Phi, psi and omega in degrees: 000136178290130179262106184265192182292328179299318181293318179295319180293319180300318177294317179301314178296323182288325179293323177296318178293325177294324179292322178293318183293328185264357179292126176077008181277133173271104188290335176294323175295321180295317178297320180300311183297322178294319178301320186266005181288153179286109184299319180299315179292323176299317179293322179294322177295322179294320174302314180298319181293322180289334179288348175295330183287320170299326175293320179295320178297314181296325180292335182289337183298306182296334177292326185261001181303323178299333182273307181214101184298149169051054177296143178299135181299320182304316178293322178294319179291318180302313180294323181294314179300316179301315182295319181289326180295316179294324169301333180278336186241351181239146177283175171060029175053046181296343182289340182294300177296327178295327176300314182291323182291318178301321177296315182298325179292323183267350183224092183301336180290346180247108176290156180301315178300321182293316179297320179295317182292332179296336184289344172298316176295315181307309181287324175298318176295320174303312184295321184292311187285314182295315180283335172295317173299315179303314183287330171294326177294332177283349173270351178296135175300341179282350179290138183300122176282142181076011181290145184232145171232125182053042174066024174231139179304142177294333178299328181292321177298319183297316180299312181293321180294317179295320179295322179293321182286328172298314182293320182296317178301313179298317179298319182300312185285336174293323177291322179299310188263343177230059183298320182289329175294315180298313179298318179295322177296317178298315184296322177296313181293316181300320178299330181272328188264306182218080182303326183292335179268004190294315184292319178289325183287327177297324177297318181292315182293322179297319180294322179293318181300318181295317182294324184281353180302336182299334185285352178291338179255113183308322185295320178292322178295319178300320183290316180295318179298316180298317179290330175290320178300313180299319181300310184281336169293320180293321180296317179296321177298321175298319177296316186297318177297319176300319176303314184296330177298333180251014176072021177274105187263078177243158179292162178303326180298338177297320181288326174299315182296313185296318182295329174293320180296312176300322180297322174300319182292322185280000178292332178284158176304138180224165173288163180305140176084350179064033178287138182104300181294319180298314181298313186291315182290330177294314178295320180297314182295310181295333181292335176295332179264015176079019179281129180298146185304317182300317183294315182296319176298315182299317176296314188295316180297313184294306182298317179298312181297315183289325180286339179294324194289307186302311184289333175292318179287324177297314181297319177303312180299318178294322178299313179295314181300325182279353180073024181260166175231158181293326177298321179291320183286330182297338179270006184293324180295317176295321176297323179299317179293317180292318181297319182294323177298316177302313181298321181294316181299313183292318183297322181293323180295316179293320181296321181296324180293327185263345184075028178236185176296155177306145177282092181284359174268008184297131178280147180239026180098171182287156183294330183294318182289324178301311183286325184290336179276350184283000000 
C-alpha cells in the first residue's frame, strides 16, 4: 500500500497526542490500577463494544435498500468487519472505501460506486446522532458546571455544535429535495474559485446526492436513525461499563459526552487504530468529571487495547474467507475516485438530455474493473 502524506501526518499527530496524554502520568500507578481492575466488567465492556459492529452492519441495510433491497446481514457484517479491521491496521482510514469494495465483491447487485456513495449517509447519521447525544449529555444536571476545554467554556462548544448540527441537517435535506439546484450551485462556485477541481468535486457531490436519496422515504430514514441510535447507545454503554471496572463512578451521560469528544479528535488524520487521540481525549473528558489523570489513562489504554482485538481478528477472518487481500483493498479509494468521476460524466450526459439533475444512479461498471484499472 502506498504511504502518502496523510499517513505520515496521522502518525505525527498521534505521537503528539500520546505525548500529551502521557505527560505527567505516573506509570507505576497506571499499572497498579490496571492490575486491580474488575476483569469481569472489562470483558463485559469489550463484548458490548464489539456488539456495535453488527448494529452498524444492520444500519447499512436500509441505506442500501434503494440499490438492492433486503441485503443479507451476513454480507453486510463481513464487509463492515473488514473495513473496521483495515481502519485498525492501515493509515488514512483505508477501511472506508475497502468496506464498500468488499460488499460489492460479495454482492453483484451493489456496484462499488453505489456502495461507496452510501457511506455518506452512514457518516451523516453518525454525526447527527452522536453529537446530538453529546449535547444532551451536557444538559444533564450531573455535567460539571463551569467546565472548560482549551480555556473555553464547554457551553460555548455546545452552542456552536447545535448550530452546526442544525445547519448540517438543513443542508442534507436541501441535497435530498433539490439535487439539481445544489449541483448547479456547486458548479457555479467551482468555476469561479477552483475550475481545475470542478470535475472531481462534481463527482463527489453526485455521489453524496445518490447516497442521500434514501432519505426521501421517511421509513428508511427512521430505520437508519433507529439503528444509529442503538449503535451509539451501545458504544456508550461499553465505555460506561469500562468506567465501572476501574471504579470511575460517573453518570451514563459522561460516556455519551466522552464518545462525542473522542469523535471530534479522530476527525483529524491519525495513525491506524486511532491510538493517541483516544487516550488524550479520554483523559480530557473524564478530567472534567474530576477523574484523576492516572485513572483516566489506565481506563483509556486498557479499554482501547482490549476493544481493538476482537473486531481486528473478526475482520481478518472475514477477509480471508472472502478471498480478498489487503493489497487489493488498498486500491479501493483510488477506484472510488475514478468510478465516481465516470458516474458523474455519464450522469451529466443523461441529465443534459433530459434537462434535469445528473443521473447519480448511473452505473459505472463493476467494482472489480474499477479497482483493477486504478
